[in-house]
C-alpha positions as CSV (number, residue, x, y, z in Angstrom):
1,M,98.3,188.2,-24.2
2,A,100.2,186.7,-21.4
3,S,98.9,183.5,-20.2
4,Y,99.1,181.3,-17.1
5,R,97.3,178.5,-15.3
6,I,95.0,178.9,-12.4
7,P,93.1,176.0,-10.4
8,A,90.0,174.7,-11.7
9,K,88.7,173.5,-8.3
10,P,89.9,173.3,-4.7
11,C,91.9,170.1,-3.8
12,H,93.9,168.5,-0.9
13,S,96.4,166.0,0.0
14,E,97.9,164.4,3.1
15,I,101.1,163.1,4.0
16,E,102.6,161.6,7.3
17,I,106.1,162.1,8.4
18,K,107.4,160.8,11.7
19,R,103.8,160.7,13.0
20,S,103.3,164.4,12.0
21,Q,100.3,164.9,9.7
22,F,100.7,167.4,6.9
23,L,97.4,168.3,5.2
24,G,97.7,170.4,2.0
25,F,94.9,172.5,0.6
26,A,94.9,174.5,-2.6
27,A,92.1,176.7,-3.9
28,H,91.7,179.5,-6.7
29,T,92.1,182.8,-4.9
30,P,91.9,185.6,-7.5
31,N,92.8,188.4,-5.2
32,L,94.4,189.1,-1.9
33,Q,91.0,189.1,0.0
34,A,90.1,185.7,-1.4
35,A,93.7,184.4,-0.3
36,K,93.1,185.6,3.2
37,N,89.6,184.2,3.2
38,F,90.8,180.8,2.2
39,I,93.6,180.8,4.8
40,Q,91.2,181.9,7.6
41,S,88.6,179.2,6.6
42,L,91.2,176.5,7.2
43,K,92.2,178.0,10.6
44,D,88.7,177.8,11.4
45,S,88.2,174.3,10.0
46,Y,91.3,173.0,11.9
47,P,91.5,175.2,15.1
48,D,93.5,172.3,16.9
49,A,96.3,172.0,14.4
50,R,99.6,173.6,15.7
51,H,100.6,175.3,12.4
52,H,98.7,176.7,9.3
53,C,101.5,177.6,6.9
54,Y,100.9,179.0,3.4
55,G,102.0,180.5,0.2
56,F,99.7,182.4,-2.2
57,M,100.0,184.0,-5.6
58,A,96.8,186.3,-5.6
59,G,97.3,187.6,-9.4
60,A,99.6,186.6,-12.3
61,P,102.8,184.7,-11.5
62,W,104.9,187.7,-12.4
63,D,103.2,190.3,-10.4
64,S,105.5,190.8,-7.4
65,N,103.0,192.8,-5.5
66,L,100.4,190.0,-5.0
67,Y,102.1,187.2,-3.3
68,G,102.8,186.1,0.2
69,F,103.7,183.4,2.6
70,S,104.0,182.5,6.3
71,D,105.8,180.0,8.5
72,D,103.0,180.3,11.1
73,N,105.5,179.8,14.0
74,E,107.5,177.2,12.4
75,P,111.3,178.1,12.3
76,S,112.0,180.8,9.8
77,G,112.2,179.7,6.2
78,T,111.0,176.2,6.8
79,A,107.5,176.2,5.8
80,G,106.1,179.4,3.9
81,M,109.0,179.7,1.4
82,P,109.2,175.9,0.4
83,I,105.4,176.1,-0.2
84,F,105.7,179.3,-2.2
85,S,108.7,178.1,-4.4
86,H,106.4,175.4,-5.9
87,L,103.9,178.1,-6.9
88,K,106.6,180.4,-8.2
89,H,108.3,177.8,-10.5
90,N,105.1,176.3,-11.9
91,N,103.5,179.4,-13.7
92,I,100.6,179.2,-11.6
93,G,98.7,182.2,-10.6
94,E,95.5,183.1,-8.5
95,I,96.3,180.3,-6.0
96,T,96.7,179.7,-2.3
97,I,98.2,176.5,-0.8
98,V,97.7,176.0,2.9
99,V,99.7,173.2,4.6
100,V,97.9,172.3,8.1
101,R,100.4,170.4,10.5
102,Y,99.5,168.2,13.5
103,F,102.6,167.6,15.4
104,G,103.3,164.0,16.0
105,G,105.7,164.3,18.9
106,T,108.9,164.0,17.0
107,K,111.0,166.9,16.0
108,L,112.1,166.9,12.3
109,G,114.7,169.7,12.5
110,T,114.8,172.6,10.0
111,G,115.9,170.6,7.1
112,G,113.3,167.8,7.7
113,L,110.6,170.5,8.1
114,A,111.6,172.3,4.8
115,R,111.5,169.0,3.1
116,A,108.2,168.1,4.7
117,Y,106.4,171.3,3.7
118,S,107.8,171.2,0.2
119,E,106.7,167.7,-0.2
120,A,103.2,168.5,0.9
121,A,103.0,171.4,-1.6
122,K,104.3,169.3,-4.2
123,L,101.6,166.4,-3.6
124,T,98.8,169.1,-3.4
125,L,99.9,170.6,-6.8
126,E,100.1,167.2,-8.3
127,A,96.4,166.7,-7.3
128,L,95.4,169.9,-8.5
129,E,93.3,170.3,-11.7
130,L,94.5,173.4,-13.6
131,Q,93.0,175.5,-16.4
132,D,94.3,178.2,-18.6
133,F,93.4,181.8,-17.3
134,V,91.8,183.9,-20.0
135,E,91.8,187.7,-19.5
136,M,88.3,188.9,-20.2
137,E,86.8,192.4,-21.1
138,T,83.3,193.7,-20.8
139,V,81.9,194.8,-24.1
140,N,78.5,196.5,-24.6
141,Y,76.7,196.1,-28.0
142,T,73.6,198.0,-29.1
143,F,71.8,196.5,-32.4
144,E,68.5,195.8,-34.0
145,F,66.3,192.9,-32.4
146,S,66.6,191.0,-35.7
147,Q,70.4,190.7,-35.0
148,E,70.1,189.4,-31.5
149,A,70.5,185.6,-32.2
150,Q,73.5,186.3,-34.5
151,I,75.3,188.4,-32.1
152,R,74.6,186.0,-29.1
153,R,76.0,183.2,-31.3
154,I,79.2,185.2,-32.2
155,I,79.9,185.8,-28.5
156,T,79.4,182.3,-27.5
157,N,81.7,181.0,-30.3
158,V,84.6,183.1,-29.2
159,G,84.2,181.9,-25.6
160,G,82.4,184.8,-24.3
161,D,79.3,184.9,-22.0
162,I,76.3,187.2,-21.9
163,I,76.1,189.3,-18.6
164,N,73.0,191.3,-19.2
165,A,70.4,192.3,-22.0
166,T,68.1,195.1,-21.8
167,Y,65.3,195.9,-24.6
168,T,64.3,199.4,-25.5
169,S,63.8,200.4,-29.1
170,Q,66.9,198.4,-29.6
171,V,68.8,195.6,-27.8
172,N,71.5,196.6,-25.4
173,L,73.6,193.5,-24.8
174,T,76.6,193.4,-22.1
175,A,79.1,190.5,-22.5
176,R,82.4,189.2,-21.5
177,I,84.8,188.2,-24.2
178,P,88.4,187.1,-24.3
179,V,90.8,190.1,-24.6
180,G,92.2,190.6,-28.0
181,E,89.4,188.4,-29.6
182,E,88.5,189.9,-32.9
183,I,84.8,189.5,-33.5
184,Q,83.2,190.1,-37.0
185,L,80.2,192.2,-36.2
186,P,77.3,193.4,-38.7
187,Y,78.1,197.1,-39.8
188,S,75.1,198.4,-37.9
189,V,76.2,197.2,-34.4
190,T,77.5,199.7,-32.0
191,L,80.2,198.7,-29.7
192,S,81.9,200.0,-26.6
193,R,84.6,198.2,-24.5
194,S,86.0,198.1,-20.9
195,T,88.4,195.7,-19.5
196,I,87.6,194.2,-16.1
């Protein structure tokens, strides 16, 4: 199973360069809609800022269809790409970094802007707490009532979690477990799998 890191929780950083304020924000964004929502939330929270530049990786770091970046009216190539470069070279997935800029009255030039946005992204990543991404699959189990405690313990021990349990003449349990995890089940348990 391919692995990468994802944000454990949102974070932010601040840097001032020639009186311009650069506020960096990062969050876990597992898909394109989550990335768009996070970007929009910062535009809504900081409507008076001049620029809301960003870079995102909405899936695995190697998925070339799930990334994007924007200079948000800064000179081309001075904001979005420097932010995105930090994501691309750190094996981090499912993340969006937005750098909000308040102009301080002094122009930084294209080189200065690129360095400022790069530094803001770097500081944000340094403040970010990461965790390993674990691909999960949904598994359905059917078994006798007397086996329920044992099956629940097995699922918990491999890092899985219970989604739902229904009770008829038998127990029907739906759980999420790490993909590729080999689970030793009693011979009388019926199993069906679907990856999510």
